[in-house]
C-alpha positions in Angstrom: 16.7 4.9 38.4 13.2 6.2 38.0 14.1 7.9 34.8 15.5 4.7 33.4 12.4 2.8 34.4 10.2 5.5 32.8 12.3 5.4 29.6 11.9 1.6 29.5 8.1 1.9 29.9 8.0 4.5 27.1 10.0 2.2 24.9 7.6 -0.7 25.7 4.6 1.4 24.9 6.1 2.7 21.6 7.0 -0.9 20.6 3.4 -2.0 21.4 2.0 0.7 19.1 4.1 -0.7 16.3 1.7 -3.5 15.6 -1.9 -3.9 14.6 -4.0 -6.8 15.5 -5.8 -9.4 13.4 -9.4 -8.2 13.1 -8.4 -4.5 12.7 -9.7 -2.4 9.8 -7.6 -0.7 7.2 -7.4 2.6 9.2 -6.0 0.9 12.3 -3.5 -1.1 10.0 -2.3 2.1 8.4 -1.9 3.8 11.7 0.1 0.9 13.1 2.1 0.0 10.0 2.2 3.2 8.0 0.1 4.7 5.2 2.4 3.3 2.5 0.9 -0.2 2.3 0.7 -1.5 -1.2 -2.4 -3.2 -2.5 -1.8 -6.7 -4.0 -5.0 -8.5 -5.0 -7.1 -8.9 -1.8 -4.1 -8.1 0.4 -2.0 -5.2 1.5 1.8 -5.4 2.1 3.3 -3.1 4.7 7.0 -2.5 5.5 7.7 -1.7 9.2 10.7 -2.0 11.5 12.5 -4.6 9.3 9.4 -6.7 8.6 7.2 -7.2 5.6 3.7 -7.7 6.8 1.2 -9.2 4.2 -2.3 -8.6 5.4 -5.3 -10.5 4.0 -8.8 -9.2 4.5 -12.3 -10.6 5.1 -15.2 -8.2 5.3 -13.0 -5.2 5.5 -11.0 -6.5 8.5 -7.6 -8.2 8.8 -8.1 -11.9 8.8 -4.5 -13.1 8.4 -1.2 -11.4 8.8 2.1 -12.9 7.6 5.3 -11.5 9.1 8.7 -12.0 7.3 11.9 -10.2 7.7 12.5 -7.8 4.7 16.3 -7.5 5.0 16.2 -3.7 5.7 17.7 -4.2 9.1 21.3 -5.4 9.1 21.7 -8.8 10.7 18.0 -9.4 10.8 17.3 -11.4 7.8 15.0 -14.1 9.2 12.4 -14.5 11.9 13.9 -15.4 15.2 12.5 -16.8 18.4 12.6 -13.3 19.9 10.7 -12.0 17.0 8.0 -14.6 17.4 7.7 -13.8 21.2 7.4 -10.1 20.5 4.8 -10.4 17.7 2.7 -12.9 19.7 2.8 -10.6 22.7 1.5 -7.7 20.5 -1.3 -10.0 19.2 -2.2 -11.3 22.7 -4.9 -8.7 23.5 -4.6 -9.7 27.2 -4.7 -13.4 26.3 -2.0 -16.1 26.5 -0.6 -18.1 23.6 -0.4 -21.9 24.1 1.6 -24.2 22.0 -0.4 -26.9 20.2 0.5 -29.9 18.2 -0.1 -29.6 14.5 -0.1 -32.4 11.9 2.4 -30.4 9.8 5.0 -30.4 12.6 5.3 -26.6 12.4 5.4 -24.7 15.7 1.8 -23.6 16.3 0.1 -21.6 19.0 -3.5 -21.1 19.9 -4.6 -17.9 21.7 -6.4 -18.7 25.0 -9.6 -17.2 23.7 -9.4 -19.5 20.7 -9.9 -16.5 18.4 -6.4 -16.6 16.8 -4.0 -19.2 15.7 -0.3 -18.7 14.8 2.1 -20.9 13.0 5.8 -20.5 12.2 6.3 -21.7 8.7 9.6 -22.5 7.1 10.2 -22.4 3.3 11.2 -25.6 1.7 13.8 -23.9 -0.5 15.9 -21.4 1.6 18.4 -21.1 -1.3 16.1 -18.7 -3.1 17.4 -15.8 -1.1 13.9 -15.1 0.3 13.4 -15.3 4.1 13.1 -18.9 5.1 10.6 -18.3 7.9 7.3 -16.6 8.2 5.0 -16.1 11.2 1.4 -16.5 10.1 -1.3 -15.3 12.5 -4.9 -15.9 11.4 -8.4 -15.7 12.7 -9.7 -18.9 14.1 -13.3 -17.8 13.9 -15.9 -20.3 12.7 
């Protein structure tokens, strides 16, 4: 039983290391998401664990990260509620995420330190073959 608990803890720590945090620099992003990020204008796009993560920068630090499913994992073609919970947990930095009402009607959360805001966006045209949902996490700094 102790071995099983230890393996579960190791898995949780490994999963936690799979994500970076909004506010990290490029070195931390590459360590978390892999060195193969592709530059696209003022953003970098990483592929990790079935996600495409588009990172936008401000002053050399991640200011916004957009998570979509990239189709590389069978039966994981769109962001699920479990994905949202997992990603928000990784971005919590010891804080809690609280749902807030948005004018758009999209599911939106504000981190308890008010430094980050997250929104689950849905594409208007899901027939395009692209993922219909994206989780957007961005800095809420003034």
